[in-house]
KELO-28498 format. One line per field, with one value per residue: residue number from 0; residue in one letter; x, y, z negated of N, C-alpha, C in turn. Coordinates in nm, 2 decimals, decimal comma, always signed. Each point is the difference from the previous one (the first is absolute). Layout:
<atoms>
pos = (NUM|...) .
code = (a|...) .
n.u = (X|...) .
n.v = (Y|...) .
n.w = (Z|...) .
ca.u = (X|...) .
ca.v = (Y|...) .
ca.w = (Z|...) .
c.u = (X|...) .
c.v = (Y|...) .
c.w = (Z|...) .
</atoms>
This chain:
<atoms>
pos = (0|1|2|3|4|5|6|7|8|9|10|11|12|13|14|15|16|17|18|19|20|21|22|23|24|25|26|27|28|29|30|31|32|33|34|35|36|37|38|39|40|41|42|43|44|45|46|47|48|49|50|51|52|53|54|55|56|57|58|59|60|61|62|63|64|65|66|67|68|69|70|71|72|73|74|75|76|77|78|79|80|81|82|83|84|85|86|87|88|89|90|91|92|93|94|95|96|97|98|99|100|101|102|103|104|105|106|107|108|109|110|111|112|113|114|115|116|117|118|119|120|121|122|123|124|125|126|127|128|129|130|131|132|133|134|135|136|137|138|139|140|141|142|143|144|145|146|147|148|149|150|151|152|153|154|155|156|157|158|159|160|161|162|163|164|165|166|167|168|169|170|171|172) .
code = (m|e|l|n|k|l|v|r|a|a|i|f|c|a|l|a|v|g|m|g|f|s|l|m|l|i|p|n|v|e|l|i|t|v|i|v|f|i|s|g|l|y|l|g|i|g|w|g|t|i|v|g|g|t|a|i|f|i|y|s|g|l|n|p|m|g|s|g|l|a|f|p|p|l|f|v|m|q|i|l|g|m|a|l|a|g|a|i|g|g|l|v|r|p|l|f|f|k|k|e|f|s|i|l|t|l|a|g|l|c|i|m|g|f|s|i|t|l|m|y|d|v|f|t|l|i|a|y|p|i|s|a|g|l|g|y|a|g|v|m|a|a|l|v|k|g|m|g|f|t|v|l|h|e|i|s|n|g|f|v|f|i|i|a|v|p|r|v|v|k|y|l|k) .
n.u = (+0,08|+0,11|+0,00|-0,12|-0,02|+0,09|-0,02|-0,12|+0,07|+0,10|-0,06|-0,06|+0,08|+0,01|-0,08|-0,02|+0,08|-0,05|-0,06|+0,14|+0,05|-0,13|-0,07|+0,12|-0,03|-0,10|+0,02|-0,01|+0,02|-0,05|+0,07|+0,07|-0,04|-0,10|+0,08|+0,07|-0,06|+0,00|+0,13|+0,01|-0,09|+0,03|+0,07|-0,07|-0,01|+0,09|-0,11|-0,12|+0,08|+0,03|-0,12|-0,06|+0,07|-0,05|-0,15|+0,00|+0,03|-0,08|-0,14|+0,04|+0,08|-0,10|-0,07|+0,02|-0,07|+0,06|+0,04|-0,09|+0,09|+0,01|-0,11|+0,07|-0,03|+0,02|+0,08|+0,07|-0,01|+0,11|+0,09|+0,03|-0,03|+0,08|+0,08|-0,04|+0,04|+0,11|+0,05|+0,02|+0,03|+0,16|+0,01|-0,02|+0,06|-0,04|+0,07|+0,10|-0,04|-0,08|-0,16|-0,11|+0,04|-0,03|-0,01|-0,08|+0,01|-0,05|-0,06|-0,02|-0,04|-0,07|-0,07|+0,04|-0,03|-0,10|-0,06|+0,03|-0,05|-0,08|+0,00|-0,06|-0,05|+0,01|-0,01|-0,05|-0,11|+0,00|+0,09|-0,02|-0,12|-0,09|+0,05|-0,07|-0,10|-0,15|+0,00|-0,10|+0,03|+0,12|-0,03|-0,05|+0,12|+0,03|-0,10|+0,05|+0,12|-0,04|-0,06|+0,06|+0,14|+0,02|-0,08|+0,12|+0,07|-0,06|+0,02|+0,13|+0,09|-0,13|-0,03|+0,19|-0,02|-0,08|+0,03|+0,09|-0,02|-0,16|+0,05|+0,11|-0,07|-0,10|+0,12|+0,01|+0,08) .
n.v = (-0,14|+0,02|-0,10|-0,05|+0,00|-0,04|-0,12|+0,00|-0,02|-0,14|-0,08|+0,02|-0,05|-0,12|-0,07|-0,01|-0,09|-0,10|+0,06|-0,02|-0,02|-0,09|+0,12|-0,02|+0,05|-0,06|+0,14|-0,03|-0,08|-0,10|-0,09|+0,05|+0,09|+0,00|-0,03|+0,07|+0,05|-0,05|-0,03|+0,13|+0,04|-0,07|+0,06|+0,14|+0,05|-0,11|-0,05|+0,08|-0,08|-0,12|+0,01|+0,09|+0,02|-0,11|+0,04|+0,12|-0,15|-0,11|+0,03|+0,06|-0,17|-0,02|+0,09|+0,01|+0,07|-0,12|-0,04|-0,08|-0,08|+0,12|-0,06|-0,09|+0,10|+0,04|-0,14|+0,02|+0,08|+0,04|-0,10|+0,08|+0,09|-0,10|-0,08|+0,13|+0,01|-0,08|+0,02|+0,13|-0,09|-0,04|+0,11|+0,02|-0,13|-0,04|+0,10|-0,05|-0,16|+0,06|-0,07|+0,04|+0,14|+0,09|+0,07|-0,08|-0,11|+0,05|+0,04|-0,18|-0,03|+0,08|+0,05|-0,19|-0,02|+0,04|-0,08|-0,11|+0,02|+0,09|-0,14|-0,14|+0,11|+0,00|-0,12|-0,03|+0,10|-0,07|-0,10|+0,14|+0,15|-0,13|-0,09|+0,14|+0,03|-0,01|-0,09|-0,01|+0,07|-0,12|-0,05|+0,13|+0,05|-0,15|+0,02|+0,13|-0,05|-0,12|+0,04|+0,10|-0,09|+0,05|+0,09|+0,02|-0,10|+0,11|+0,18|+0,01|-0,07|+0,05|+0,09|+0,00|+0,01|+0,14|+0,00|+0,03|+0,05|+0,07|+0,04|+0,01|+0,06|-0,01|-0,04|+0,06|-0,10) .
n.w = (+0,03|-0,09|+0,05|-0,03|-0,16|-0,03|+0,06|-0,10|-0,11|+0,09|+0,07|-0,09|-0,04|+0,06|-0,03|-0,16|+0,03|+0,03|-0,05|-0,08|+0,08|+0,03|-0,11|-0,02|+0,14|-0,05|-0,06|-0,08|+0,14|-0,12|+0,01|+0,02|-0,05|+0,06|+0,09|-0,01|+0,01|+0,18|-0,01|-0,04|+0,09|+0,14|+0,05|+0,04|-0,13|+0,01|+0,09|-0,06|-0,13|-0,01|+0,09|-0,15|-0,18|+0,03|+0,09|-0,09|-0,10|+0,07|-0,04|-0,10|-0,02|+0,10|-0,04|+0,16|-0,05|-0,09|-0,01|-0,02|+0,06|+0,07|-0,07|-0,14|-0,05|+0,10|+0,05|-0,19|+0,05|+0,15|-0,08|-0,13|+0,10|+0,09|-0,09|-0,09|+0,09|-0,01|-0,11|+0,07|+0,13|-0,07|-0,05|+0,18|+0,01|-0,11|+0,02|+0,03|-0,06|+0,05|+0,05|-0,09|+0,11|-0,08|-0,01|-0,14|+0,07|+0,08|-0,11|-0,07|+0,15|+0,03|-0,14|+0,00|+0,11|-0,05|-0,06|+0,03|+0,12|-0,04|-0,02|+0,13|+0,04|-0,11|+0,03|+0,14|-0,03|-0,20|+0,08|+0,06|-0,06|-0,01|+0,10|+0,00|-0,11|+0,15|-0,11|-0,13|+0,00|+0,05|-0,04|-0,11|+0,04|-0,03|-0,09|-0,05|-0,03|-0,07|+0,00|+0,14|+0,00|-0,07|+0,06|+0,08|-0,04|-0,07|+0,05|+0,02|-0,14|-0,05|+0,15|-0,01|-0,11|+0,01|+0,12|-0,04|-0,11|+0,00|+0,14|-0,06|-0,09|+0,06|+0,08|-0,12|+0,00) .
ca.u = (-0,06|+0,08|+0,12|-0,08|+0,01|+0,12|-0,01|-0,06|+0,05|+0,09|-0,08|-0,07|+0,16|+0,04|-0,12|+0,04|+0,16|-0,07|-0,08|+0,00|+0,10|-0,06|-0,02|+0,11|-0,02|-0,07|-0,01|-0,08|-0,06|+0,01|-0,14|+0,09|-0,08|-0,11|+0,05|+0,10|-0,15|-0,09|+0,05|+0,02|-0,15|+0,03|+0,13|+0,08|+0,11|+0,11|+0,08|-0,04|+0,09|+0,12|-0,01|+0,01|+0,15|+0,09|-0,03|+0,09|+0,14|+0,05|-0,04|+0,04|+0,12|+0,02|-0,03|+0,08|+0,01|+0,06|+0,04|-0,04|+0,13|+0,06|-0,07|+0,01|-0,11|-0,12|-0,02|-0,08|-0,14|-0,07|-0,01|-0,08|-0,11|-0,05|-0,04|-0,07|-0,14|-0,06|-0,04|-0,15|-0,08|-0,05|-0,11|-0,18|-0,06|-0,14|-0,11|+0,01|+0,06|-0,12|-0,01|-0,02|+0,01|-0,12|+0,00|+0,05|+0,09|+0,09|+0,00|+0,14|+0,14|+0,06|+0,04|+0,07|+0,11|+0,05|+0,12|+0,12|+0,08|+0,05|+0,09|+0,14|+0,01|+0,03|+0,12|+0,11|-0,03|+0,04|+0,11|+0,11|+0,07|+0,05|+0,13|+0,12|+0,02|-0,02|-0,09|-0,14|-0,01|+0,03|-0,17|-0,13|+0,03|+0,03|-0,11|-0,04|+0,07|-0,03|-0,15|-0,07|+0,06|-0,08|-0,09|-0,07|+0,10|-0,11|-0,15|+0,00|-0,05|-0,08|-0,10|+0,00|-0,03|-0,17|+0,00|+0,09|-0,03|-0,11|+0,00|+0,08|-0,02|-0,10|+0,05|+0,08|-0,10) .
ca.v = (+0,13|+0,07|+0,02|+0,06|+0,15|+0,08|+0,07|+0,07|+0,12|+0,04|+0,05|+0,12|+0,07|+0,03|+0,11|+0,13|+0,06|-0,05|+0,13|+0,08|-0,04|+0,08|+0,10|+0,07|+0,13|+0,07|+0,01|-0,03|-0,07|-0,08|-0,11|-0,10|+0,04|-0,05|-0,18|-0,06|+0,01|-0,09|-0,15|-0,06|-0,04|-0,13|-0,14|-0,02|+0,09|-0,06|+0,02|+0,14|+0,06|-0,07|+0,03|+0,12|-0,05|-0,08|+0,10|+0,11|+0,02|+0,01|+0,10|+0,14|-0,01|-0,01|+0,08|+0,07|+0,12|+0,04|-0,13|+0,04|-0,06|+0,11|+0,09|-0,07|+0,06|-0,01|-0,07|-0,10|+0,06|-0,08|-0,13|-0,03|+0,13|-0,04|-0,15|-0,01|-0,02|-0,15|-0,03|+0,11|-0,02|-0,16|+0,07|+0,07|-0,09|+0,01|+0,12|+0,02|-0,11|-0,04|-0,05|+0,14|+0,11|+0,06|+0,15|+0,05|-0,09|+0,09|+0,13|+0,05|-0,02|+0,16|+0,01|-0,07|+0,06|+0,19|+0,04|-0,05|+0,08|+0,13|-0,04|+0,02|+0,10|+0,08|-0,07|+0,02|+0,17|+0,02|-0,10|+0,06|+0,09|-0,07|-0,03|+0,11|+0,02|+0,16|+0,01|+0,02|+0,16|-0,08|-0,09|+0,15|+0,07|-0,08|-0,06|+0,09|+0,02|-0,14|+0,01|-0,02|-0,13|-0,12|+0,01|-0,04|-0,12|-0,08|-0,03|-0,09|-0,12|+0,03|-0,13|-0,15|-0,14|-0,08|-0,07|-0,13|-0,07|-0,06|-0,08|-0,14|-0,11|-0,09|-0,05|-0,10|-0,06) .
ca.w = (-0,02|+0,00|+0,13|+0,11|+0,00|+0,05|+0,17|+0,03|+0,00|+0,06|+0,10|-0,12|-0,01|+0,17|+0,08|-0,04|+0,03|+0,19|-0,02|-0,05|+0,10|+0,12|-0,05|-0,02|+0,07|-0,07|-0,10|-0,12|+0,02|+0,04|-0,04|-0,10|-0,11|+0,00|-0,04|-0,20|-0,12|+0,06|-0,05|-0,25|+0,03|+0,02|-0,13|-0,21|-0,03|+0,00|+0,14|+0,08|-0,02|+0,10|+0,10|+0,06|+0,06|+0,07|+0,10|+0,00|+0,00|+0,14|+0,16|-0,06|+0,04|+0,13|+0,05|+0,04|-0,05|-0,13|-0,08|-0,19|-0,09|-0,04|-0,12|-0,06|-0,09|+0,09|+0,02|-0,14|-0,03|+0,09|+0,01|-0,08|+0,03|+0,05|-0,08|-0,03|+0,11|+0,05|-0,12|+0,03|+0,06|-0,07|-0,08|+0,04|+0,10|+0,00|+0,00|+0,21|+0,08|+0,09|+0,16|-0,03|-0,09|-0,03|+0,02|-0,15|+0,02|+0,12|-0,04|-0,12|+0,09|+0,06|-0,14|-0,02|+0,11|+0,02|-0,13|+0,04|+0,06|-0,12|-0,11|+0,07|+0,07|-0,11|-0,05|+0,10|+0,01|-0,01|+0,03|+0,01|-0,09|-0,10|-0,02|+0,05|-0,14|+0,02|-0,07|+0,04|+0,11|+0,07|+0,00|+0,05|+0,08|+0,10|+0,02|+0,08|+0,16|+0,09|-0,08|+0,06|+0,07|-0,12|-0,03|+0,13|-0,01|-0,08|+0,08|+0,19|-0,09|-0,05|+0,08|+0,01|-0,12|+0,11|+0,14|-0,02|-0,14|+0,06|+0,10|+0,00|-0,16|+0,09|+0,08|-0,03|-0,08) .
c.u = (+0,08|+0,05|-0,11|-0,05|+0,15|-0,01|-0,13|+0,06|+0,12|-0,13|-0,04|+0,16|+0,01|-0,12|+0,03|+0,11|+0,00|-0,12|+0,03|+0,16|-0,12|-0,01|+0,05|+0,03|-0,12|-0,02|-0,05|-0,16|+0,09|-0,07|+0,11|-0,07|-0,15|+0,07|+0,03|-0,16|-0,06|+0,07|-0,03|-0,17|+0,00|+0,07|+0,02|+0,07|+0,12|+0,07|-0,04|+0,13|+0,14|-0,01|+0,01|+0,15|+0,10|+0,00|+0,07|+0,12|+0,09|-0,03|+0,09|+0,17|+0,04|-0,02|+0,06|-0,04|+0,00|+0,03|+0,00|+0,10|+0,09|-0,03|-0,04|-0,14|-0,13|-0,04|-0,05|-0,13|-0,19|-0,02|-0,14|-0,14|-0,11|-0,04|-0,12|-0,16|-0,05|-0,01|-0,18|-0,10|-0,08|-0,09|-0,10|-0,02|-0,17|-0,12|+0,03|+0,05|-0,15|-0,02|-0,09|-0,01|-0,10|+0,07|+0,11|+0,19|+0,08|+0,08|+0,13|+0,11|+0,05|+0,06|+0,15|+0,12|+0,08|+0,08|+0,09|+0,12|+0,05|+0,09|+0,16|+0,09|+0,04|+0,11|+0,12|+0,09|+0,13|+0,12|+0,09|+0,04|+0,02|+0,17|+0,11|+0,02|-0,07|-0,17|-0,13|+0,01|+0,01|-0,09|-0,08|+0,05|+0,01|-0,18|-0,13|+0,03|-0,08|-0,12|-0,06|-0,04|-0,10|-0,15|-0,10|+0,01|-0,12|-0,16|+0,00|-0,02|-0,11|-0,05|+0,03|-0,03|-0,15|+0,07|+0,06|-0,06|-0,07|+0,02|+0,12|-0,05|-0,12|+0,08|+0,10|-0,07|+0,08) .
c.v = (+0,15|+0,03|+0,07|+0,19|+0,04|+0,03|+0,08|+0,20|+0,08|+0,07|+0,16|+0,13|+0,05|+0,12|+0,18|+0,09|+0,07|+0,12|+0,10|+0,08|+0,09|+0,10|+0,09|+0,13|+0,11|+0,03|-0,03|-0,11|-0,15|-0,14|-0,12|-0,02|-0,11|-0,14|-0,03|+0,03|-0,14|-0,12|+0,04|-0,04|-0,15|-0,05|+0,01|+0,13|-0,04|+0,03|+0,08|+0,12|+0,02|+0,06|+0,15|+0,04|-0,02|+0,07|+0,10|+0,01|-0,02|+0,13|+0,11|-0,03|-0,01|+0,13|+0,09|+0,12|+0,10|-0,12|+0,02|+0,00|+0,11|+0,12|-0,11|+0,04|+0,00|-0,12|-0,12|+0,12|-0,09|-0,12|+0,00|+0,04|-0,14|-0,12|+0,06|+0,05|-0,16|-0,04|+0,04|-0,09|-0,17|+0,07|+0,02|-0,11|+0,00|+0,07|+0,03|-0,13|-0,04|+0,03|+0,17|+0,08|+0,09|+0,15|+0,05|-0,07|+0,08|+0,13|-0,04|-0,10|+0,14|+0,04|-0,06|+0,06|+0,14|-0,04|-0,09|+0,08|+0,12|-0,08|+0,05|+0,10|+0,08|-0,06|+0,05|+0,14|+0,05|-0,06|+0,08|+0,05|-0,06|-0,05|+0,10|+0,06|+0,13|+0,03|+0,07|+0,14|-0,08|-0,07|-0,01|+0,03|-0,14|-0,03|+0,11|+0,06|-0,13|+0,02|+0,01|-0,16|-0,09|+0,03|-0,08|-0,16|-0,05|-0,07|-0,11|-0,14|-0,01|-0,04|-0,14|-0,06|-0,01|-0,03|-0,16|-0,13|-0,16|-0,11|-0,06|-0,09|-0,05|-0,09|-0,12|-0,11|-0,06) .
c.w = (+0,00|+0,15|+0,12|-0,01|-0,02|+0,19|+0,05|-0,05|+0,05|+0,15|-0,06|+0,06|+0,17|+0,05|-0,06|+0,05|+0,17|+0,03|-0,07|+0,13|+0,10|+0,00|-0,04|+0,03|-0,03|-0,16|-0,12|+0,01|+0,02|-0,06|-0,12|-0,13|-0,02|+0,05|-0,12|-0,06|-0,02|-0,04|-0,13|+0,02|-0,02|-0,12|-0,18|-0,03|+0,01|+0,12|+0,09|-0,07|+0,11|+0,12|+0,06|-0,03|+0,14|+0,12|+0,01|+0,00|+0,15|+0,09|-0,08|+0,00|+0,14|+0,08|+0,09|+0,02|-0,09|-0,11|-0,19|-0,07|+0,03|-0,10|-0,09|-0,08|+0,09|+0,03|-0,03|-0,01|+0,06|+0,02|-0,14|+0,02|+0,09|-0,03|-0,12|+0,10|+0,04|-0,18|-0,06|+0,07|-0,08|-0,14|-0,04|+0,06|-0,03|+0,06|+0,16|+0,08|+0,03|+0,10|+0,05|-0,08|-0,03|+0,02|-0,09|+0,02|+0,09|-0,05|-0,08|+0,05|+0,03|-0,12|+0,00|+0,09|-0,01|-0,18|+0,02|+0,05|-0,10|-0,09|+0,04|+0,06|-0,15|-0,05|+0,08|-0,01|-0,10|-0,07|+0,01|-0,10|-0,16|+0,02|+0,05|-0,13|-0,03|-0,10|+0,08|+0,12|+0,14|+0,00|+0,09|+0,14|+0,15|+0,02|+0,10|+0,18|+0,07|-0,01|+0,16|+0,08|-0,11|-0,02|+0,16|-0,02|-0,15|+0,10|+0,09|-0,03|-0,03|+0,07|+0,09|-0,06|+0,03|+0,05|-0,01|-0,09|+0,04|+0,09|-0,02|-0,12|+0,07|+0,04|-0,16|-0,12|-0,14) .
</atoms>
């Protein structure tokens, strides 16, 4: 049974990395988070966490637009944030792993996509000011300067969650 879950986790990880590279040229629109979230829904908290951490490790570490390995604090925060997305998927499995979705459930998915992306963005935005010792003022400056791209990222992921999760989950057994 564990080998079966390992293979499924590897498929989710490969899918997340591949979709990340396919949309890499579109700023702040990505499908990695929703795929990691669905892996958590389907495989549970532990495997969702592993898929999230591994997928972003590969995607960020091997990204030709700029490797996360060049700035280790950011790289660690990316891994932590995406692993958390997979874990949250496993935690909310009773709410969103169903064949039919009501308007209320879809609204919950939108909020879930927005919230998970917000956590990830905050983690990655504060990585530099904290590691550089810029203190509270530096963290607040990074959050304010990144607000436009961050809001676009959250809103796009809210819509991506509404569209993708119901369509995918209904085919998972």
